[in-house]
C-alpha positions as CSV (number, residue, x, y, z in Angstrom):
1,M,-66.0,67.0,123.9
2,L,-65.8,69.9,121.3
3,N,-62.4,71.7,121.1
4,F,-61.5,70.6,124.7
5,D,-58.1,69.5,126.0
6,K,-58.6,67.9,129.4
7,A,-54.9,67.6,130.3
8,R,-54.3,71.3,129.6
9,F,-57.3,72.3,131.5
10,I,-56.3,70.6,134.6
11,K,-52.7,71.4,134.5
12,I,-53.8,75.1,134.4
13,Q,-56.2,75.1,137.1
14,S,-53.9,73.0,139.4
15,G,-51.4,75.7,138.7
16,A,-54.0,78.2,140.0
17,V,-54.6,76.3,143.2
18,A,-50.9,75.8,143.6
19,I,-50.5,79.6,144.5
20,A,-51.7,78.6,148.1
21,D,-48.3,77.1,148.8
22,K,-46.9,80.3,148.5
23,I,-49.3,83.0,149.4
24,R,-49.9,82.2,153.0
25,P,-46.2,82.9,154.0
26,L,-46.2,86.0,151.7
27,M,-49.3,87.3,153.2
28,R,-47.6,87.0,156.7
29,E,-44.6,88.9,155.5
30,V,-46.5,91.7,153.9
31,L,-48.8,92.0,157.0
32,G,-45.6,92.0,159.2
33,A,-44.2,94.6,157.0
34,G,-47.1,97.2,157.9
35,I,-49.6,96.6,154.9
36,E,-52.8,97.9,156.4
37,R,-55.1,97.8,153.0
38,I,-55.4,95.7,149.6
39,Y,-56.6,96.9,146.5
40,F,-57.3,94.7,143.5
41,M,-56.7,96.5,140.2
42,G,-57.6,94.8,137.2
43,T,-58.4,96.3,133.8
44,G,-61.5,95.2,131.8
45,G,-63.2,91.7,132.6
46,V,-60.3,90.3,134.9
47,Q,-61.3,92.9,137.4
48,L,-64.8,91.5,137.5
49,L,-63.3,88.1,138.3
50,T,-61.9,89.5,141.6
51,F,-65.1,90.6,142.8
52,P,-66.1,87.3,144.6
53,A,-62.9,87.5,146.6
54,I,-63.5,91.0,147.6
55,E,-66.9,90.2,148.8
56,L,-65.5,87.3,150.8
57,A,-63.0,89.7,152.6
58,A,-66.2,91.9,153.4
59,R,-67.9,89.0,154.9
60,Y,-65.3,88.2,157.5
61,T,-63.1,91.0,158.2
62,T,-63.1,95.0,158.4
63,F,-59.7,94.8,156.7
64,P,-60.0,97.0,153.9
65,V,-60.0,95.1,150.8
66,S,-61.3,97.1,147.7
67,A,-61.4,97.4,143.8
68,C,-60.1,100.0,141.7
69,F,-59.5,100.4,137.9
70,P,-56.0,101.3,136.8
71,A,-57.1,103.9,134.4
72,Q,-59.1,105.7,137.1
73,V,-56.3,105.4,139.6
74,I,-54.0,107.5,137.5
75,L,-56.4,110.3,137.1
76,D,-58.0,110.3,140.5
77,P,-56.2,107.9,143.0
78,P,-57.9,106.7,146.3
79,A,-56.9,107.7,149.7
80,G,-54.3,105.3,151.2
81,L,-52.6,104.4,148.2
82,N,-49.2,104.6,149.8
83,E,-46.5,102.3,151.4
84,K,-49.1,100.8,153.7
85,A,-51.0,99.4,150.6
86,L,-50.8,96.1,148.7
87,V,-52.0,96.2,145.0
88,V,-53.0,92.7,143.7
89,M,-53.0,93.3,139.8
90,P,-54.0,90.4,137.5
91,S,-53.5,90.5,133.8
92,L,-53.6,87.3,131.6
93,S,-51.4,88.9,129.0
94,G,-49.0,90.9,131.6
95,T,-49.1,93.5,129.0
96,T,-52.3,95.3,129.6
97,K,-51.6,98.9,128.5
98,E,-53.6,100.5,131.4
99,S,-52.0,98.4,133.9
100,V,-48.6,98.8,132.6
101,A,-49.1,102.7,132.9
102,L,-49.7,102.4,136.5
103,L,-46.5,100.8,137.4
104,P,-44.4,104.0,137.8
105,F,-47.4,105.5,139.7
106,L,-47.5,103.0,142.3
107,K,-43.5,102.9,142.6
108,E,-43.4,106.5,143.3
109,R,-46.0,106.0,146.2
110,G,-44.2,103.2,147.8
111,V,-47.0,100.9,147.0
112,R,-46.2,96.9,147.1
113,L,-47.4,95.3,144.0
114,M,-48.2,91.7,143.5
115,T,-49.1,90.5,140.0
116,L,-51.0,87.5,138.7
117,T,-50.1,86.7,135.0
118,G,-50.4,84.1,132.3
119,H,-46.8,84.9,131.2
120,A,-43.5,85.6,132.9
121,D,-41.6,87.6,130.3
122,T,-43.8,90.5,130.5
123,P,-43.8,94.0,132.1
124,L,-46.4,93.3,134.9
125,A,-44.6,90.0,135.9
126,Q,-41.1,91.4,136.0
127,Q,-41.6,94.7,137.4
128,A,-43.7,93.6,140.5
129,D,-42.6,93.2,144.2
130,F,-44.1,89.8,144.0
131,T,-45.4,87.9,141.1
132,Y,-47.1,84.5,140.3
133,T,-47.4,83.4,136.7
134,N,-49.9,80.6,135.8
135,F,-50.1,80.1,132.1
136,A,-53.4,80.4,130.7
137,E,-55.4,81.3,127.7
138,D,-59.0,82.9,127.4
139,D,-60.9,79.5,127.6
140,T,-59.2,78.8,131.1
141,S,-58.5,82.2,132.6
142,S,-61.8,82.8,134.4
143,E,-61.3,79.8,136.9
144,S,-57.6,80.5,137.1
145,F,-58.1,84.1,138.3
146,Y,-61.2,83.3,140.5
147,L,-59.1,80.8,142.2
148,Q,-55.9,82.8,142.7
149,T,-57.8,85.8,144.2
150,M,-59.9,83.9,146.3
151,I,-56.9,82.1,147.9
152,I,-55.3,85.3,148.5
153,V,-58.2,86.7,150.4
154,L,-58.5,83.3,152.3
155,A,-54.7,83.7,153.3
156,L,-55.3,87.2,154.4
157,L,-58.3,85.9,156.5
158,A,-56.2,83.2,158.0
159,E,-53.3,85.4,158.9
160,T,-55.5,87.9,160.7
161,G,-57.4,85.3,162.7
162,K,-60.7,85.5,160.8
163,I,-60.8,81.9,159.7
164,D,-59.2,78.7,160.9
165,D,-59.8,76.3,158.1
166,F,-57.4,77.6,155.4
167,D,-55.6,74.4,155.0
168,A,-58.7,72.2,154.9
169,V,-60.3,74.5,152.3
170,V,-57.2,74.4,150.3
171,S,-57.0,70.6,150.5
172,E,-60.4,70.5,148.8
173,L,-59.5,73.1,146.2
174,K,-56.6,70.8,145.3
175,T,-58.9,68.2,144.1
176,L,-61.1,70.5,142.0
177,P,-59.4,70.8,138.6
178,G,-60.3,67.2,137.7
179,L,-63.8,67.6,139.3
180,L,-64.3,70.5,137.0
181,A,-63.1,68.7,134.0
182,D,-65.6,66.0,134.8
183,A,-68.3,68.7,135.2
184,K,-67.5,70.0,131.9
185,A,-68.1,66.4,130.2
186,A,-71.3,66.1,132.1
187,Y,-72.8,69.5,130.8
188,E,-71.5,68.8,127.1
189,D,-74.7,67.9,125.8
190,D,-76.8,70.5,127.5
191,A,-74.2,73.1,126.3
192,A,-74.8,72.0,122.9
193,K,-78.6,72.1,123.1
194,L,-78.4,75.4,124.9
195,A,-76.1,77.0,122.2
196,Q,-78.5,75.8,119.4
197,S,-81.5,77.6,121.2
198,I,-79.9,80.7,121.8
199,K,-77.5,80.9,118.6
200,D,-79.9,83.6,116.9
201,E,-80.9,85.5,119.7
202,P,-79.8,89.3,119.5
203,Y,-80.1,90.2,123.1
204,H,-80.0,88.8,126.8
205,I,-80.6,90.0,130.3
206,F,-78.0,88.5,132.5
207,T,-78.5,88.3,136.3
208,G,-77.3,86.7,139.4
209,A,-76.5,87.6,143.1
210,G,-73.8,86.8,145.4
211,A,-70.5,85.3,144.3
212,V,-72.1,84.5,140.9
213,W,-73.1,88.0,140.0
214,P,-69.5,88.8,138.6
215,E,-69.8,85.9,136.3
216,A,-73.2,87.0,135.0
217,H,-71.6,90.4,134.3
218,Y,-68.4,88.9,133.1
219,Y,-70.0,86.4,130.7
220,G,-72.4,89.0,129.3
221,M,-69.7,91.6,128.6
222,C,-66.6,89.9,127.7
223,I,-68.0,86.6,126.0
224,L,-71.1,87.5,124.3
225,E,-70.5,91.2,123.7
226,E,-66.8,91.2,123.1
227,M,-66.2,87.8,121.5
228,Q,-69.7,87.1,119.9
229,W,-71.1,90.7,119.2
230,I,-74.2,90.1,121.1
231,R,-76.1,92.8,122.9
232,T,-76.6,91.9,126.8
233,R,-77.9,93.7,129.8
234,P,-76.3,92.6,133.0
235,V,-78.1,93.4,136.2
236,H,-77.7,92.4,139.6
237,A,-80.6,90.3,141.1
238,A,-81.2,92.8,143.7
239,D,-81.7,95.5,141.3
240,F,-83.7,93.3,138.9
241,F,-86.9,94.8,140.3
242,H,-85.7,98.4,140.1
243,G,-86.0,98.8,136.3
244,T,-85.1,95.8,134.4
245,L,-88.4,93.8,135.2
246,E,-90.0,96.1,132.7
247,L,-88.1,94.9,129.9
248,V,-89.2,91.3,130.5
249,E,-92.0,90.0,128.0
250,P,-92.7,87.2,125.8
251,G,-89.7,86.3,123.6
252,V,-87.1,88.0,125.7
253,S,-84.1,86.0,126.8
254,V,-83.1,85.9,130.4
255,F,-80.0,84.3,131.7
256,L,-80.1,83.6,135.7
257,F,-77.1,82.2,137.3
258,K,-77.7,80.6,140.8
259,G,-74.9,80.1,143.4
260,E,-74.8,78.4,146.7
261,D,-74.0,81.2,149.2
262,A,-76.4,83.2,151.3
263,L,-77.7,85.3,148.4
264,R,-79.0,82.3,146.3
265,P,-82.7,83.5,147.5
266,L,-82.3,86.8,145.5
267,G,-81.9,84.8,142.3
268,E,-84.7,82.6,143.1
269,R,-86.9,85.7,143.5
270,V,-85.9,86.7,140.0
271,E,-86.7,83.2,138.8
272,R,-90.2,83.0,140.0
273,F,-90.9,86.5,138.3
274,V,-89.4,85.8,134.8
275,H,-91.1,82.3,134.5
276,R,-94.4,84.1,134.4
277,Y,-93.6,86.7,131.6
278,T,-91.2,85.1,129.1
279,D,-90.6,81.9,127.5
280,K,-86.9,82.0,127.3
281,V,-85.6,81.5,130.7
282,W,-82.2,80.0,131.0
283,I,-81.0,78.8,134.3
284,L,-77.3,77.8,135.1
285,D,-77.1,76.5,138.8
286,S,-73.7,75.7,140.2
287,A,-75.5,73.2,142.6
288,S,-76.2,71.0,139.6
289,A,-72.6,70.1,139.3
290,A,-71.5,67.0,140.9
291,L,-68.3,67.6,143.0
292,P,-67.7,64.6,145.0
293,G,-65.6,65.5,148.0
294,I,-66.3,69.2,148.1
295,S,-68.0,70.4,151.2
296,P,-71.0,72.9,151.2
297,R,-68.7,75.6,152.7
298,V,-66.2,75.2,149.8
299,R,-69.1,74.9,147.2
300,S,-70.3,78.3,148.4
301,L,-67.0,80.0,147.7
302,I,-66.4,78.3,144.3
303,S,-69.9,78.8,142.6
304,P,-68.5,81.4,140.0
305,V,-65.7,78.9,139.4
306,V,-68.2,76.2,138.5
307,L,-70.3,78.4,136.4
308,A,-67.3,79.6,134.5
309,T,-66.2,76.2,133.7
310,L,-69.7,75.2,132.4
311,L,-70.2,78.4,130.4
312,E,-66.8,77.7,128.5
313,R,-68.8,74.8,127.0
314,L,-71.5,76.9,125.9
315,S,-69.0,79.2,124.4
316,A,-67.2,76.4,122.4
317,H,-70.5,75.5,120.7
318,L,-71.7,78.8,120.2
319,E,-68.4,80.2,118.1
320,V,-69.0,76.9,115.9
321,L,-72.8,77.3,115.5
322,R,-72.6,81.1,114.8
323,Q,-69.3,80.7,112.7
324,H,-67.9,83.6,114.7
325,P,-64.6,82.4,116.5
326,L,-64.0,83.7,119.9
327,T,-60.8,85.4,118.9
328,T,-62.6,87.6,116.2
329,R,-62.4,91.5,117.0
330,R,-63.4,94.7,115.3
331,Y,-61.9,97.1,117.7
332,Y,-60.3,95.5,120.8
333,K,-56.6,95.8,120.2
334,R,-57.3,96.4,116.6
335,V,-57.5,100.3,116.6
336,E,-56.1,103.0,118.9
337,Y,-58.6,104.2,121.4
């Protein structure tokens, strides 16, 4: 496999799942201390990785779980950002400028802060009330944050009596890192072929629904736009027929991500349409990955994790074919803005 360290990958994703051993008693503690709402506050693409967890919460409970951008919160904080709130802040570097700037603001309001970082010796890890550090880098961070934030919400649902299978789900998740590594290997040839097919495309439409929509948005914005300087148009499959469909014509590249949850039919509707009007349709379906021992219930939760792990293989081949390393930037953390 091209530029892939299997042992490193498994170690990182196992570390992400290991948060389950700590998070349920911690959730019990904060709920007992009077926490009545949870905000996920990530900056940039990492915030997109929290959206499947937020949607999971909305599916099972009326307990308020929502997302806010740190840079926006400082200017216009939401109602309820006080001592009864828990903020969960993911940051791979632990030094994200906008997130660090939020720390004194939250402290003044008595907000409890939980951070998820890739490095312990950082402001976000050291200044939080609760922190969980799992080393990762760009090529492994998507799965890590998807898994950690999902487990946090599962713990909330378990502690509030909305689900009764937390331990069973976690037991399956602990087998996932090795299965994901195998899924990467199985997809390697297809990833190489897909990279060859799209390496010169100047523009893509990305779409999906349900838990995989954030991954469609993330891959277009954070990988192709930021890391490859390729223009993209991410659009939710529910909105595809309210504007974006008029951009579809022969030669237009459309990526459709399909998951395994209740909103899969929205993606299938797009699939039926785009095949009629363009010859460049690329479908990534989490159901195509063999994950022995993973139940349909858990597969529906981890669809974005599966797609993220397959797409990393596409990225690995793209950077070589396009002679554009994924670390190359013009502006991001290069200039003041």
